[in-house]
N, C-alpha and C positions, 0 to 999 in steps of 0.2 A: 507289401510294397507301397501301398497308399500311405500308410503311416510313416514309412521311411522318407518318402518324398516330402511329406508335410513338414517333417522335422528339418530336412535340408533347407526347404524354402524359408522356414521360420528362422533358422540359424543364420542363413545368408542375409536375410532382410535385417535382422537385429544387428548383425556385425556391420553391415553397410551403413545402417543408420547411426550406430555408435561412432564409426570412423568419420562419417560426414559431420556429425556434431562436434567431434574432437577437432576435425580440420577447421571448422568454422571458428571454434574457440582459439585455435592456434593462429588463424588468419586475423582474428580480432585482437588477440593479446600477444601474438608471437613477436611482433616488432618491438613491443615494450620489453619483453623478456630478453631479447637480444641486446637491446639498448642498455638495460640494467646490467647485463653481464659485461658488456664493454665498459660501462662506467665503473663498475667494480674493479676491473682490471687496469684501467688507465689512471685512476686517481693516485696521487702521491700519498700512499698509505703503507706503512711498514707491514700491514697485514694483507696487502694485495698480492704478495708473492712475487712472481716472475717480473712483472712490470716495475715494481719498486726496486728490485735488484738490478734490472737493466738501467733504470734511471740513476741509481746510486753509483754503480761500478762500471757501467757501459762495457759489457763484455764483448761488444762488436769490435773486431780488429780494425784499428785506424792506422793509416800510414800517411806520413807527410813526405812528399816527393819534391825535391828542390832542383830547379833548373837555372843555372847561371848563364847570363848573357855576357860572355867574356869579350872584352875589347881587344880587337886584333890590331888596331892601328893607333895606339895611344899618342905617339909622337905627332902623327898627322892631325889628330884631333886638337892637339895644343896649337897647331898652326891654323886652325879654323876650318879644317876639312871635315867632311861628313864622317861620323863614327861608323865603324863596321864591327859587327858582333857575330859571335858564333855560340850557339846554344850548347851548353855542357850539362849533362845529367841524363837520367835522374840520379840524385843522391837520396836514398830512401831511409827514412827513420820510422821505426815502429813507435806509435804513440799510445801511451797509457793514460787514462783519465780516471780520477776517483774523487768523489765528493767527500768533503770532510767538514767538521764543525756543523753538522746538520742539526738545526734547531727548529722545532715546530712551534707555531704561535697560535693564540686563541682566535685570531681573525682569519683562520683557514689559509695561512701562508706558512712557508718554510724557508729558512735562510741556510745558506751553505757557501762554501768555497770549494772550487774544483781545481785540483792540482794536476799538472801535466808533467809527464816524464818522457824523454825521447831516447831511443837506442838505435844506433846505426845498424842497418841491415845490409851487409856487403853483398849477399847473394841476390838481392833485388836491385842493386845499384850498378851503374855503368863504370864506376871507378871507386877509389878509396878516399877517405877523409884527408889523405896526405897529397891528393892531387893539387897542383898549383894553378891558380886562376888569377887573371888580371882584371881588376875592376877599378872604377873611380874611387879615390880616397875621400870618404865622406868627411873626415876630419879637416881636410884641406878645402875641398870644393864646396862642401856644405857650409863651413864656417865663413868662407869668403863671401857667399851670398848674404849671410847675416851681417857682415861688416860693410856691405855695399854703400850704405847711407851714413857710415861713420866718417869722421874726418880723415883726410888724406894721410895725416901723420899716424893715426891709429892703424890705418891699413898698411902703412910701411912697417910699423912695429910688428903687426901680425905676420907679414911676409918674412921679416927678419927672424921671428920665432920659428916659423916653419923651416927656415934654412938652418937654424941652430940645431934643430932636432932631426935634420935630414928627412923632413916630410916631403914626399913627392905627390903630384896630383893623381897619379895612378899607382896602385899597389899590386904586388904579386905575393899572395899569401895562399896558404893551404885552405881547402874547403873547411876543415875543422876550425881553423883560426878565424876565418871570415864569419862563420856562423856562431861559434860558441866563445869567441873572444881571444884576444892576444894582448900581451903587455905592450903598452906604448908609452915611452918616456914623456911625450907631450901631455898625455892625459894626467900622468902623475904630477908633472910640473904645474899644470893649470889648477889642479885640485889643491896643491900645496900653497901656491902664491896668489891664486885668484879663486878662493872658495866660492862655490855656487855658480861659477861661470858656465860650467857644463853640467848637465843633469845626471851624470853617471860617474862612478868611481871604479877603480880596478881595471879589469879587462875590458877592451872595447871590441864589440862584435854585434852583428845584427840580432842574434838571439842569446846574447851573453847572460841576460837575466830572465830568460824564457824558460829554461829547463828547471824542473822542480819548483815551479812558481804557480801562482794562481792568478786568475783574471779578475779578481775583485769579489766582493760579497754580493751574491744575488739573493734577493728575496722574491719568491714566486708563489703563485696561488696553487693550493693543493687540489682544487676542484671539489672539495668537500661540500661547499655551499652552492657552487655553480660550476658544472662540468665544462661550460663554455670558456671558463677562465683558467682551467688547469694548465700549468706550465707558463702562464703569462707572467711577465715580470711586474712586480709591484714597485721594487726599488733596486737600484744598483749602487753599492757603497753608500746606502742610506739616502740616495737621491732619486727623485722621480723624473728629473730632467738633468741634462748636462749643460755646460756653459761654453762649449767649444765653438758654437756656430752663431750666425747673425740673425736667426729667426727662431721664434718659439716652436714652430713646427719642426724645424731641423734639429732642435735640441731635445725633442721628446724621446723618451725611452718607450718604444713600442714593441709589441709582440712577445715572443718567448726568448729564452737564452740560446736558441738555435739548435736544440737537440731533439725536442719533441714538441708537438703541437696539440691543440684540443682535438677531440674525435669528431666524427661525422662531418668531414670536410666535403665541400661541393666545389665544382670547377669555378664558380663565380667568386670564391673566396681566395684571397691572397695569403702568402706566408710572410709574416713579419717577424723579425728577430733583431735583438740588439747585439752588436759586436763590439766588445771593448777594444779589440785590436784595430778596428776601423773607426772607433770613437763615435759611432752613429748607428741608428736603426736602419735596417735594409728591408726591402720588400721584393719577394719573388712572385711570379705569376704562373698560372696554370698553362701548360703547353698541350699535354695529351694524356690519355689513359693508356695503360699497358699492363704487362705482367712481368714481375721480377722474381725469380726463384719460386714460381708457382703461386705467388702472392699478387693479387690485384693492386695496382698502384696508380697514383696520379704523379705525373712528372711536372715539377716546377722549375722554371729557369729565370735568369735575370733579364728584366726588360731593358731595352736600349736606353731608357731614361735613367737607369740606376746611377750612372756616372756622367750624365749629360750636364752641360753647364746651364747657368741661369737664363741665358739667351734662348737656347733651344728648348728648355723646359723650366718655365718660371718658378715652379715649386722648389727647385734646387738653388734658387738665388741665395738662400741662406747659407749654403755651403761655400760660397765664393769668399775671397777673390778667386776667380776661375780663369782657366786657360781654355784650350779646346775641349769639346765634349769628348768624354771617354776617360777622363782622369779626375780623381778626387784629391783636392788639396788638403792634406792632413797635417800641415805645418802647425796649425793652432793647437793640436794635441800631441805634437812631437817636438815640443820645445822650440818652435819656430824654424826648425830645420826644413829646407825646401823639399819635402818629400811628397810624393803623389802615389795614390793607389789606382790601379786599373785592372782590366782583364789582361791575361797574358798576350804579349805581342800587340797590345792596344786593340784587341778584338772588340768590335762594336764601338770603337772610338773614331774620332775624326781621322780621315785618311792621312792627313798631314803628319800625324804623330808617327805612324809606321814608316812613312816615306822619308822622315828625317834621319832614320837609322837604317843602314844597309844590314841585311841578314834577318829581317823580321818577316814572318809569313802568317798573319792572323787568319785563323779559320775556325769554324764552329766545332768540328770534330775534335780538335786538339785543345781548344782554348775556352770553350763555353763551360759554364758551371751548371749543375743540376742537382735536384734532390728528388728521389722517388719515395713517396709517402704512401703508406696504407691508409686510405681515406677514412675507413671506419674507426681506426684507433688513433690516427695522427702520429704514428711511429715511423721513422725513416727506415726503409729497407735497403736503400743504396743511395750513396751520395758522392759527389765530387765537387769540392769547393776550390776554385782556382782564382788566385789573385797575384798581381805583380807589383813589386816595389820599384819606384822610379825616383831618380834624383834630378832636380832641375839644376843645370850648371851653365856657366857662361864666363866670359872674361870680366874681371873686376879690376878696374884701374887702381894701381897702387899695390896690387898683390901679384907679383910676377909669376907665381906658381900657376895662375890661371891662364897664362899665355894669351893666345888669341882665340880661345874656345868660343865657337858660335853658340848662341842660345839654343839649348836643346833639352827636352825631357828625356833623360837617359835611363833606359831600363837596366836594372841591376840583376834581379833574379825574379823568378816567379815560382810559386809553390802550389801544390795540389794536395788538399787534405781529403782523403777518400776512406770510405768504410762501407761495409755491407754485412747484413745478417747471414750467418753461415753456420754449419755444423749443428750440434745439439740445440743451440739457442734457436736456430731456424725451425727445427722440427717442433720444439715446444711452442714457439710463437705461432707456427702454422696450425698446429692442432688446437690450441686454446683460443686463439683470436681470429682464425680464418675458417678452419674446417668446421668446428662445432657451431659457430653462428651460421655458417652457410647451410649446414645440415638442418638446423632449426628453421631456417628460412625456407628451405626446400620441402621440409616435412609437411608443412601446412598444405602445400599444393598436392603432394603425394597422397595425403590422407583424404583430401577432398575428391581427388580423381578416383582413388581406389574405393572409397566409401560410396561415391556416386555410382560407380560401375557395379558394385555389389548390390546396391538398392535397385538399379535398373535390371540387373540379371534376375534378382528375386521377383521383380514385377513381371518380367517376360516369362519366367518359369511358372509363376502363379497363373498367368493368363493361359499358357499352354496346358498346365495341369487342369485348370478349370474346364478348358475346352474338351480335354480327354475325358473328364468325369461326365460332362454333359453327353458326349458321344456314347459313352458306355451306358449311361442311363437310357438314352434314346434307343439304342440297340436292344437293351434288356426289355424295354416296354414293348417294342415291336415283336420281339420273340415271344413275349408273354401273350400278346393278342392273337398271334397265329396259333399258338398252342391251344388257346381256348376254343377257337373255331374248329380245329381238327378233332378236339375231344368231343364236341357236340354232334358233329356231322354223322358219325357212324350210327349213333343212336337213332337219328332220323332215318338214315338210310336203311338200317336193319329193320326198323319197325314197318317200313313200307314193303321191304322184300319178304320178310318172314310172315307178313299178314296172310292168313289162309282165306281163300274165297268162301263165302258163306254157302253151305250146301243148299241146293234147291229141293223142295218137297215135291216129289212127283206123285202124281196120283195115278 
């Protein structure tokens, strides 16, 4: 029994000591091991497996939902009355993205073009692409603003041209025509007799040249030399800056291409990305931590200063000429057409913008944008990017088609690009980039606790065992002493009892 207890104590102590040592090693080097594993998985490297495939093909389902702000009172608007709109939608398109012409360079960068394709999803839409919608005619009202400072004679000639081709200030077209283009005789006429007067040919539509197209050539860092720079844009179309705006800061190309970010994000860090569609870099800020599909995330949102004017937010002065806060003048990168970007329904904008149009109801739940990022990897788990396209329109003397339209930033439509990790890709992502690093992180504490407990148990058992041994030894010694006394006493007793009296000699 004694030998068995000794072995148990020895085994428990050794096991506890080994676990404690291993826990200390994990505590010392575990974070570096996790960091190395994350770095290995997020670098843009054809050998990195899942993350490279996600970067190249973007298997996450993306949807673009379109909401039109249909004009209900076009005749009254021409008379100078307040526009009234009604939201129509969503009209949903499944978006597929794939990178092509991928070329790796010696300076740890990679160049590519990303192509986009859209397919209408009727089952997710409120109507079909053949629905009729009434919107301002950009060819008439946009061109009229461009002609405002031309000679009166030229404006009369422009008005006569509109009449000759039966162009009206408001159009009624199908959803498919408005988005993907329709044949317009005026466009063909201008391209034939006034080449280069308008920047497009063929069909006219908001997304006429959007489908099966790319957003330019991006060159981004792979993270091979510095993981803090992975996905960060080095150049766009060979340029490190653009020339659309009036300040060097506003012309800078900052951040990533808007799909992934460097790993190990902290709440104090902002998300910067360059958007070719907005012609500028944008910045989102941390709002809160949370969980999405069992994955820990940081939520980033647009600050109120994103589309603020230069008066309310001086760093945005370079994006001017500005109107009210809440809209971005993109005319300089849209061939001088008086177009403005904003949040849907002018959310986060000057209240006068929404008040100028009946039927708008800006609110955070429906109209704010967000990106949920896994902070350890910088990979988006869920996102919803919402923007609105607006046209500035008003009466232009000499062009009768503009009637008596009061100056107004008129909302045309807004769209939401949303996507989230789901299905097998979610399971793979969770296992490789969330569960395993978390287990490695927790393992160090488990080893330290279990190892410490085993060592403590071994010490306690050793103390108890030693006490038992001492007690046994003490009892054995006492029993041995008593036995010695009892063995001696009889001899003494017997010698006294059995001794015969000495006989006396009588005479």
